[in-house]
C-alpha positions as CSV (number, residue, x, y, z in Angstrom):
1,X,-5.7,-146.8,-83.6
2,X,-3.1,-144.3,-85.1
3,X,-3.9,-141.1,-86.4
4,X,-1.7,-140.5,-89.9
5,X,-0.6,-136.3,-87.5
6,X,2.5,-135.1,-87.9
7,X,3.8,-135.5,-84.0
8,X,5.6,-132.1,-84.5
9,X,2.7,-129.7,-85.6
10,X,-0.9,-131.6,-85.4
11,X,-1.3,-132.1,-89.4
12,X,-2.6,-134.6,-91.7
13,X,-0.2,-135.6,-93.9
14,X,-3.6,-137.4,-95.3
15,X,-7.1,-136.2,-96.3
16,X,-10.5,-137.7,-98.1
17,X,-11.7,-135.8,-100.7
18,X,-15.1,-135.4,-101.3
19,X,-17.3,-134.5,-104.6
20,X,-15.8,-134.6,-107.4
21,X,-15.8,-136.9,-110.5
22,X,-17.8,-140.6,-110.0
23,X,-14.9,-141.9,-111.2
24,X,-11.9,-140.3,-109.5
25,X,-9.2,-143.3,-108.3
26,X,-8.8,-142.2,-104.7
27,X,-10.2,-140.6,-102.5
28,X,-7.5,-141.0,-99.8
29,X,-4.7,-138.7,-100.5
30,X,-1.7,-137.3,-99.4
31,X,-1.1,-133.9,-98.0
32,X,1.1,-132.0,-99.9
33,X,2.6,-129.7,-98.5
34,X,1.0,-131.1,-94.6
35,X,-1.4,-127.7,-93.9
36,X,-2.7,-127.3,-96.7
37,X,-5.6,-125.5,-97.8
38,X,-6.2,-126.4,-101.5
39,X,-5.0,-129.9,-103.1
40,X,-5.2,-129.3,-107.5
41,X,-4.5,-133.8,-108.0
42,X,-4.4,-134.4,-111.4
43,X,-6.5,-136.8,-113.7
44,X,-7.0,-137.1,-116.4
45,X,-6.2,-134.5,-118.6
46,X,-6.7,-131.6,-116.4
47,X,-6.5,-131.2,-112.4
48,X,-9.4,-131.8,-109.6
49,X,-9.2,-129.1,-106.6
50,X,-10.4,-129.6,-103.6
51,X,-10.5,-127.5,-101.0
52,X,-10.1,-127.7,-97.0
53,X,-13.4,-128.4,-94.9
54,X,-13.5,-127.8,-90.5
55,X,-15.0,-131.8,-90.9
56,X,-12.8,-134.4,-89.6
57,X,-13.8,-137.9,-91.3
58,X,-12.9,-141.5,-89.3
59,X,-11.1,-143.7,-92.4
60,X,-9.3,-147.2,-91.9
61,X,-6.1,-144.6,-92.1
62,X,-7.5,-143.2,-88.8
63,X,-8.7,-139.9,-88.2
64,X,-8.5,-137.1,-91.1
65,X,-9.8,-134.0,-92.8
66,X,-11.8,-133.6,-95.0
67,X,-11.5,-131.8,-98.3
68,X,-14.2,-130.8,-101.0
69,X,-14.0,-130.6,-104.6
70,X,-14.9,-127.0,-105.8
71,X,-13.7,-127.2,-109.1
72,X,-11.8,-128.4,-112.7
73,X,-9.6,-127.2,-114.6
74,X,-8.3,-128.7,-118.4
75,X,-4.6,-129.3,-120.2
76,X,-4.6,-127.6,-122.6
77,X,-3.8,-129.1,-126.0
């Protein structure tokens, strides 16, 4: 099975998200830029924030790093 990593750096280009709202749609997302330790993902009227862990998880897209939810920020308005 192919792993979703960049051959030059070994850095995953996708991650598995854990935690956050139950209705959060995508649990496998792109890491942009690859190698970043925090992800900020728009959802409803705000952002869900996830931080990298040292764990990985087997998925249909290969072994991916796990990012855990740590906070939500609301957009003004």
